[in-house]
N, CA, C and O atoms as CSV, one atom per row, in Angstrom:
chain,resi,resn,atom,element,x,y,z
A,1,MET,N,N,12.300,-1.182,19.322
A,1,MET,CA,C,11.476,-1.014,18.145
A,1,MET,C,C,10.917,0.351,18.040
A,1,MET,O,O,10.578,0.967,19.051
A,2,PHE,N,N,10.809,0.846,16.843
A,2,PHE,CA,C,10.110,2.311,16.694
A,2,PHE,C,C,8.755,2.039,15.795
A,2,PHE,O,O,8.759,1.416,14.733
A,3,ARG,N,N,7.729,2.554,16.347
A,3,ARG,CA,C,6.404,2.343,15.562
A,3,ARG,C,C,6.001,3.763,14.910
A,3,ARG,O,O,6.145,4.890,15.383
A,4,HIS,N,N,5.465,3.369,13.706
A,4,HIS,CA,C,5.109,4.654,12.888
A,4,HIS,C,C,3.665,4.198,12.177
A,4,HIS,O,O,3.621,3.255,11.387
A,5,ILE,N,N,2.741,4.814,12.472
A,5,ILE,CA,C,1.421,4.669,12.060
A,5,ILE,C,C,0.926,6.018,11.321
A,5,ILE,O,O,1.146,7.120,11.823
A,6,VAL,N,N,0.248,5.859,10.104
A,6,VAL,CA,C,-0.154,7.106,9.208
A,6,VAL,C,C,-1.600,6.527,8.820
A,6,VAL,O,O,-1.894,5.366,8.537
A,7,LEU,N,N,-2.367,7.589,8.882
A,7,LEU,CA,C,-3.777,7.456,8.434
A,7,LEU,C,C,-3.880,8.555,7.249
A,7,LEU,O,O,-3.940,9.741,7.575
A,8,PHE,N,N,-3.902,8.210,5.948
A,8,PHE,CA,C,-4.092,9.013,4.779
A,8,PHE,C,C,-5.532,9.198,4.495
A,8,PHE,O,O,-6.149,8.209,4.097
A,9,ARG,N,N,-6.170,10.342,4.644
A,9,ARG,CA,C,-7.501,10.554,4.232
A,9,ARG,C,C,-7.477,11.088,2.718
A,9,ARG,O,O,-7.246,12.259,2.416
A,10,VAL,N,N,-7.754,10.037,1.797
A,10,VAL,CA,C,-7.814,10.519,0.336
A,10,VAL,C,C,-8.844,11.408,-0.127
A,10,VAL,O,O,-10.008,11.043,0.036
A,11,ARG,N,N,-8.616,12.496,-0.668
A,11,ARG,CA,C,-9.443,13.596,-1.036
A,11,ARG,C,C,-10.559,12.871,-1.987
A,11,ARG,O,O,-10.273,11.910,-2.701
A,12,ASP,N,N,-11.736,13.390,-1.920
A,12,ASP,CA,C,-12.937,12.873,-2.553
A,12,ASP,C,C,-12.747,12.747,-3.843
A,12,ASP,O,O,-13.183,11.719,-4.362
A,13,GLU,N,N,-12.073,13.722,-4.671
A,13,GLU,CA,C,-12.063,13.792,-6.072
A,13,GLU,C,C,-10.956,12.771,-6.560
A,13,GLU,O,O,-10.932,12.573,-7.775
A,14,VAL,N,N,-10.200,12.216,-5.916
A,14,VAL,CA,C,-9.259,11.384,-6.363
A,14,VAL,C,C,-9.752,10.014,-6.989
A,14,VAL,O,O,-10.563,9.286,-6.417
A,15,THR,N,N,-9.266,9.776,-8.043
A,15,THR,CA,C,-9.816,8.425,-8.767
A,15,THR,C,C,-9.176,7.179,-7.989
A,15,THR,O,O,-8.187,7.209,-7.256
A,16,ASP,N,N,-9.972,6.075,-8.321
A,16,ASP,CA,C,-9.473,4.730,-7.789
A,16,ASP,C,C,-8.235,4.319,-8.265
A,16,ASP,O,O,-7.462,3.769,-7.480
A,17,PRO,N,N,-7.883,4.518,-9.565
A,17,PRO,CA,C,-6.482,4.158,-10.193
A,17,PRO,C,C,-5.511,4.910,-9.525
A,17,PRO,O,O,-4.493,4.315,-9.174
A,18,ASP,N,N,-5.648,6.326,-9.233
A,18,ASP,CA,C,-4.794,7.118,-8.310
A,18,ASP,C,C,-4.485,6.489,-7.019
A,18,ASP,O,O,-3.333,6.373,-6.602
A,19,VAL,N,N,-5.609,6.053,-6.344
A,19,VAL,CA,C,-5.535,5.453,-4.859
A,19,VAL,C,C,-4.688,4.269,-5.058
A,19,VAL,O,O,-3.718,4.187,-4.305
A,20,LEU,N,N,-4.870,3.293,-5.962
A,20,LEU,CA,C,-4.212,2.133,-6.145
A,20,LEU,C,C,-2.773,2.399,-6.490
A,20,LEU,O,O,-1.915,1.649,-6.026
A,21,SER,N,N,-2.466,3.328,-7.207
A,21,SER,CA,C,-0.993,3.595,-7.349
A,21,SER,C,C,-0.276,4.134,-6.134
A,21,SER,O,O,0.919,3.922,-5.932
A,22,ALA,N,N,-1.047,4.834,-5.340
A,22,ALA,CA,C,-0.404,5.392,-4.165
A,22,ALA,C,C,-0.169,4.236,-3.146
A,22,ALA,O,O,0.810,4.160,-2.404
A,23,ILE,N,N,-1.228,3.322,-3.213
A,23,ILE,CA,C,-0.876,2.118,-2.238
A,23,ILE,C,C,0.377,1.219,-2.671
A,23,ILE,O,O,1.165,0.703,-1.879
A,24,ASP,N,N,0.424,1.117,-4.144
A,24,ASP,CA,C,1.693,0.408,-4.545
A,24,ASP,C,C,2.979,1.135,-4.248
A,24,ASP,O,O,4.015,0.506,-4.034
A,25,ALA,N,N,2.927,2.460,-4.231
A,25,ALA,CA,C,4.043,3.191,-4.043
A,25,ALA,C,C,4.420,3.115,-2.521
A,25,ALA,O,O,5.603,3.033,-2.188
A,26,LEU,N,N,3.309,3.146,-1.518
A,26,LEU,CA,C,3.644,3.049,-0.282
A,26,LEU,C,C,4.154,1.720,0.039
A,26,LEU,O,O,5.099,1.581,0.816
A,27,ARG,N,N,3.591,0.775,-0.502
A,27,ARG,CA,C,4.071,-0.684,-0.105
A,27,ARG,C,C,5.366,-0.711,-0.494
A,27,ARG,O,O,6.009,-1.413,0.287
A,28,GLY,N,N,6.058,-0.235,-1.396
A,28,GLY,CA,C,7.258,-0.285,-1.891
A,28,GLY,C,C,8.415,0.344,-0.756
A,28,GLY,O,O,9.597,0.000,-0.783
A,29,LEU,N,N,7.889,1.254,0.167
A,29,LEU,CA,C,8.639,1.745,1.179
A,29,LEU,C,C,9.052,0.764,2.081
A,29,LEU,O,O,10.059,0.937,2.768
A,30,GLY,N,N,8.311,-0.344,2.155
A,30,GLY,CA,C,8.634,-1.447,3.376
A,30,GLY,C,C,9.801,-2.199,2.808
A,30,GLY,O,O,10.186,-3.094,3.561
A,31,ASN,N,N,10.420,-2.089,1.764
A,31,ASN,CA,C,11.662,-2.796,1.346
A,31,ASN,C,C,12.939,-2.103,1.574
A,31,ASN,O,O,14.018,-2.517,1.151
A,32,GLU,N,N,12.759,-0.960,2.305
A,32,GLU,CA,C,14.043,-0.186,2.840
A,32,GLU,C,C,14.647,-0.785,3.887
A,32,GLU,O,O,13.982,-1.556,4.579
A,33,PRO,N,N,15.970,-0.543,4.176
A,33,PRO,CA,C,16.572,-1.057,5.173
A,33,PRO,C,C,16.033,-0.572,6.575
A,33,PRO,O,O,15.536,0.550,6.670
A,34,GLY,N,N,16.127,-1.391,7.635
A,34,GLY,CA,C,15.691,-0.983,8.957
A,34,GLY,C,C,14.169,-1.222,9.292
A,34,GLY,O,O,13.655,-1.083,10.402
A,35,VAL,N,N,13.550,-1.604,8.135
A,35,VAL,CA,C,12.082,-1.819,8.279
A,35,VAL,C,C,11.897,-3.280,8.792
A,35,VAL,O,O,12.316,-4.257,8.171
A,36,ALA,N,N,11.194,-3.345,10.046
A,36,ALA,CA,C,11.079,-4.593,10.609
A,36,ALA,C,C,9.692,-5.304,10.071
A,36,ALA,O,O,9.691,-6.457,9.639
A,37,SER,N,N,8.651,-4.577,10.139
A,37,SER,CA,C,7.481,-4.925,9.639
A,37,SER,C,C,6.715,-3.749,8.941
A,37,SER,O,O,6.907,-2.594,9.321
A,38,TRP,N,N,5.882,-4.027,7.963
A,38,TRP,CA,C,5.122,-3.003,7.021
A,38,TRP,C,C,4.056,-3.448,6.408
A,38,TRP,O,O,4.089,-4.471,5.724
A,39,THR,N,N,2.839,-2.632,6.603
A,39,THR,CA,C,1.588,-3.113,6.209
A,39,THR,C,C,1.033,-1.718,5.616
A,39,THR,O,O,1.237,-0.640,6.174
A,40,ILE,N,N,0.371,-1.857,4.524
A,40,ILE,CA,C,-0.230,-0.779,3.893
A,40,ILE,C,C,-1.607,-1.360,3.458
A,40,ILE,O,O,-1.571,-2.391,2.787
A,41,GLN,N,N,-2.784,-0.830,3.756
A,41,GLN,CA,C,-4.143,-1.277,3.388
A,41,GLN,C,C,-5.159,-0.210,3.375
A,41,GLN,O,O,-5.131,0.721,4.180
A,42,LEU,N,N,-5.999,-0.337,2.518
A,42,LEU,CA,C,-7.218,0.571,2.418
A,42,LEU,C,C,-8.280,0.171,3.507
A,42,LEU,O,O,-8.836,-0.927,3.510
A,43,SER,N,N,-8.475,1.004,4.284
A,43,SER,CA,C,-9.454,0.634,5.444
A,43,SER,C,C,-10.842,0.364,4.993
A,43,SER,O,O,-11.349,1.007,4.073
A,44,LEU,N,N,-11.478,-0.606,5.647
A,44,LEU,CA,C,-12.526,-1.244,5.343
A,44,LEU,C,C,-13.690,-0.226,5.746
A,44,LEU,O,O,-14.789,-0.296,5.197
A,45,ASP,N,N,-13.429,0.636,6.637
A,45,ASP,CA,C,-14.354,1.509,7.163
A,45,ASP,C,C,-14.340,2.809,6.441
A,45,ASP,O,O,-13.453,3.644,6.619
A,46,THR,N,N,-15.369,2.972,5.597
A,46,THR,CA,C,-15.519,4.255,4.682
A,46,THR,C,C,-16.362,5.313,5.114
A,46,THR,O,O,-16.775,6.171,4.335
A,47,ARG,N,N,-16.636,5.286,6.337
A,47,ARG,CA,C,-17.817,6.094,6.982
A,47,ARG,C,C,-17.254,7.645,6.769
A,47,ARG,O,O,-18.045,8.543,6.481
A,48,LYS,N,N,-16.024,7.864,6.908
A,48,LYS,CA,C,-15.231,9.268,6.775
A,48,LYS,C,C,-14.563,9.217,5.546
A,48,LYS,O,O,-13.654,10.037,5.421
A,49,GLY,N,N,-14.781,8.462,4.603
A,49,GLY,CA,C,-14.101,8.454,3.133
A,49,GLY,C,C,-13.135,7.482,3.034
A,49,GLY,O,O,-12.998,6.635,3.917
A,50,ARG,N,N,-12.479,7.517,2.089
A,50,ARG,CA,C,-11.383,6.486,1.862
A,50,ARG,C,C,-10.042,6.847,2.491
A,50,ARG,O,O,-9.356,7.816,2.167
A,51,ILE,N,N,-9.734,5.890,3.491
A,51,ILE,CA,C,-8.459,6.056,4.445
A,51,ILE,C,C,-7.386,4.839,4.037
A,51,ILE,O,O,-7.676,3.643,4.038
A,52,ILE,N,N,-6.181,5.363,3.714
A,52,ILE,CA,C,-4.947,4.374,3.498
A,52,ILE,C,C,-4.473,4.309,4.923
A,52,ILE,O,O,-4.339,5.348,5.570
A,53,VAL,N,N,-4.195,3.045,5.472
A,53,VAL,CA,C,-3.447,2.717,6.592
A,53,VAL,C,C,-2.052,2.413,6.270
A,53,VAL,O,O,-1.773,1.569,5.418
A,54,GLU,N,N,-1.149,3.085,6.932
A,54,GLU,CA,C,0.286,2.779,6.889
A,54,GLU,C,C,0.731,2.389,8.326
A,54,GLU,O,O,0.735,3.192,9.259
A,55,ASP,N,N,1.132,1.002,8.430
A,55,ASP,CA,C,1.625,0.536,9.767
A,55,ASP,C,C,2.928,-0.137,9.659
A,55,ASP,O,O,3.095,-1.227,9.111
A,56,GLY,N,N,3.921,0.638,10.263
A,56,GLY,CA,C,5.279,0.359,10.031
A,56,GLY,C,C,6.106,0.174,11.358
A,56,GLY,O,O,6.030,1.032,12.237
A,57,THR,N,N,6.804,-0.812,11.489
A,57,THR,CA,C,7.680,-1.212,12.588
A,57,THR,C,C,9.377,-0.916,12.226
A,57,THR,O,O,9.856,-1.391,11.197
A,58,PHE,N,N,9.991,-0.312,12.921
A,58,PHE,CA,C,11.421,-0.018,12.402
A,58,PHE,C,C,12.309,-0.739,13.533
A,58,PHE,O,O,11.861,-0.866,14.673
A,59,VAL,N,N,13.585,-1.207,13.173
A,59,VAL,CA,C,14.429,-1.767,14.115
A,59,VAL,C,C,14.614,-0.729,15.364
A,59,VAL,O,O,14.513,-1.106,16.531
A,60,ASP,N,N,14.865,0.468,15.032
A,60,ASP,CA,C,15.110,1.447,15.988
A,60,ASP,C,C,14.740,2.812,15.437
A,60,ASP,O,O,14.358,2.940,14.274
A,61,ALA,N,N,14.854,3.816,16.264
A,61,ALA,CA,C,14.675,5.294,16.005
A,61,ALA,C,C,15.681,5.796,15.007
A,61,ALA,O,O,15.340,6.697,14.241
A,62,ASP,N,N,16.814,5.321,14.955
A,62,ASP,CA,C,17.792,5.762,14.037
A,62,ASP,C,C,17.434,5.062,12.593
A,62,ASP,O,O,17.644,5.662,11.539
A,63,ALA,N,N,16.940,3.890,12.633
A,63,ALA,CA,C,16.543,3.285,11.282
A,63,ALA,C,C,15.261,4.132,10.741
A,63,ALA,O,O,15.194,4.451,9.554
A,64,PHE,N,N,14.334,4.450,11.599
A,64,PHE,CA,C,13.406,5.399,11.166
A,64,PHE,C,C,13.749,6.618,10.683
A,64,PHE,O,O,13.262,6.989,9.616
A,65,ALA,N,N,14.629,7.417,11.383
A,65,ALA,CA,C,15.250,8.465,10.926
A,65,ALA,C,C,15.876,8.596,9.401
A,65,ALA,O,O,15.656,9.477,8.570
A,66,ALA,N,N,16.726,7.438,9.306
A,66,ALA,CA,C,17.295,7.300,8.026
A,66,ALA,C,C,16.291,6.850,6.993
A,66,ALA,O,O,16.485,7.293,5.861
A,67,TRP,N,N,15.359,6.133,7.152
A,67,TRP,CA,C,14.293,5.863,6.349
A,67,TRP,C,C,13.671,7.110,5.904
A,67,TRP,O,O,13.642,7.403,4.709
A,68,ARG,N,N,13.145,7.895,6.862
A,68,ARG,CA,C,12.450,9.060,6.710
A,68,ARG,C,C,13.171,10.144,5.740
A,68,ARG,O,O,12.609,10.740,4.821
A,69,ALA,N,N,14.339,10.262,6.076
A,69,ALA,CA,C,15.270,11.326,5.268
A,69,ALA,C,C,15.724,10.605,3.925
A,69,ALA,O,O,16.503,11.181,3.165
A,70,GLY,N,N,15.214,9.302,3.634
A,70,GLY,CA,C,15.707,8.710,2.411
A,70,GLY,C,C,14.812,9.256,1.211
A,70,GLY,O,O,13.653,9.642,1.360
A,71,GLN,N,N,15.533,9.239,-0.051
A,71,GLN,CA,C,15.004,9.686,-1.342
A,71,GLN,C,C,13.568,8.922,-1.626
A,71,GLN,O,O,12.576,9.569,-1.960
A,72,ALA,N,N,13.545,7.606,-1.478
A,72,ALA,CA,C,12.239,6.931,-1.664
A,72,ALA,C,C,11.069,7.503,-0.920
A,72,ALA,O,O,9.978,7.729,-1.444
A,73,HIS,N,N,11.377,7.727,0.374
A,73,HIS,CA,C,10.256,8.226,1.209
A,73,HIS,C,C,9.980,9.643,0.861
A,73,HIS,O,O,8.810,9.993,1.017
A,74,GLY,N,N,10.890,10.600,0.386
A,74,GLY,CA,C,10.576,11.890,-0.033
A,74,GLY,C,C,9.766,11.938,-1.454
A,74,GLY,O,O,8.998,12.867,-1.702
A,75,ALA,N,N,9.990,10.907,-2.329
A,75,ALA,CA,C,9.216,10.987,-3.533
A,75,ALA,C,C,7.785,10.366,-3.240
A,75,ALA,O,O,6.825,10.713,-3.928
A,76,VAL,N,N,7.654,9.448,-2.217
A,76,VAL,CA,C,6.238,8.896,-2.115
A,76,VAL,C,C,5.244,10.039,-1.324
A,76,VAL,O,O,4.056,10.259,-1.558
A,77,ALA,N,N,6.109,10.684,-0.328
A,77,ALA,CA,C,5.346,11.783,0.466
A,77,ALA,C,C,4.978,12.899,-0.522
A,77,ALA,O,O,3.900,13.447,-0.297
A,78,GLU,N,N,5.710,13.345,-1.611
A,78,GLU,CA,C,5.238,14.155,-2.472
A,78,GLU,C,C,4.063,13.734,-3.339
A,78,GLU,O,O,3.161,14.521,-3.625
A,79,GLN,N,N,4.097,12.476,-3.748
A,79,GLN,CA,C,2.980,11.765,-4.288
A,79,GLN,C,C,1.634,11.897,-3.521
A,79,GLN,O,O,0.570,12.326,-3.967
A,80,MET,N,N,1.901,11.444,-2.293
A,80,MET,CA,C,0.900,11.521,-1.331
A,80,MET,C,C,0.216,12.827,-0.914
A,80,MET,O,O,-0.940,12.830,-0.488
A,81,SER,N,N,0.963,13.949,-1.046
A,81,SER,CA,C,0.689,15.355,-0.831
A,81,SER,C,C,-0.330,15.831,-1.927
A,81,SER,O,O,-1.043,16.821,-1.768
A,82,THR,N,N,-0.340,15.042,-3.055
A,82,THR,CA,C,-1.325,15.450,-4.207
A,82,THR,C,C,-2.679,14.868,-4.069
A,82,THR,O,O,-3.618,15.256,-4.765
A,83,ILE,N,N,-2.793,13.869,-3.106
A,83,ILE,CA,C,-4.023,13.109,-3.007
A,83,ILE,C,C,-4.788,12.964,-1.778
A,83,ILE,O,O,-5.974,12.647,-1.681
A,84,ALA,N,N,-3.853,13.271,-0.732
A,84,ALA,CA,C,-4.474,12.978,0.635
A,84,ALA,C,C,-3.942,14.070,1.774
A,84,ALA,O,O,-2.931,14.753,1.613
A,85,ASP,N,N,-4.634,14.110,2.731
A,85,ASP,CA,C,-4.132,14.742,3.939
A,85,ASP,C,C,-3.747,13.664,5.031
A,85,ASP,O,O,-4.231,12.541,4.890
A,86,TRP,N,N,-2.942,13.904,6.077
A,86,TRP,CA,C,-2.684,12.565,6.962
A,86,TRP,C,C,-2.381,12.952,8.365
A,86,TRP,O,O,-1.880,14.034,8.671
A,87,TRP,N,N,-2.732,11.955,9.257
A,87,TRP,CA,C,-2.156,12.141,10.523
A,87,TRP,C,C,-1.308,10.935,10.925
A,87,TRP,O,O,-1.520,9.806,10.484
A,88,VAL,N,N,-0.141,11.300,11.961
A,88,VAL,CA,C,0.774,10.402,12.122
A,88,VAL,C,C,0.802,10.105,13.546
A,88,VAL,O,O,0.391,10.939,14.353
A,89,GLY,N,N,1.242,9.013,13.899
A,89,GLY,CA,C,1.512,8.462,15.378
A,89,GLY,C,C,2.705,7.717,15.425
A,89,GLY,O,O,2.859,6.769,14.655
A,90,GLU,N,N,3.680,8.080,16.348
A,90,GLU,CA,C,4.862,7.598,16.361
A,90,GLU,C,C,5.273,7.241,17.780
A,90,GLU,O,O,5.031,8.102,18.626
A,91,TRP,N,N,5.922,5.986,18.230
A,91,TRP,CA,C,6.426,5.846,19.581
A,91,TRP,C,C,7.295,4.754,19.604
A,91,TRP,O,O,7.378,4.022,18.618
A,92,GLU,N,N,8.081,4.518,20.810
A,92,GLU,CA,C,8.976,3.572,20.802
A,92,GLU,C,C,8.510,2.575,21.772
A,92,GLU,O,O,7.910,2.937,22.784
A,93,GLN,N,N,8.785,1.172,21.488
A,93,GLN,CA,C,8.464,0.229,22.296
A,93,GLN,C,C,9.475,-0.317,23.094
A,93,GLN,O,O,9.215,-1.223,23.886
């Protein structure tokens, strides 16, 4: 299994409807081949601002690489770049 965790720190000026749109777009990425589990949630802890949590598990590193190179991921990554900065953690289990 290949784990992929992202914390998106939403910029302060971004509106709530834009955050909800981003969450919907991110959730759609969980329907791609090779995704074993997929969770997208807005963090309950807002002390450092609004954080969108992406928690994904892929069947293996090759499935992740294919997902990451896919058109759907590219489009959502572009959308996210307009509203957030992020940190990524990845590892194999």
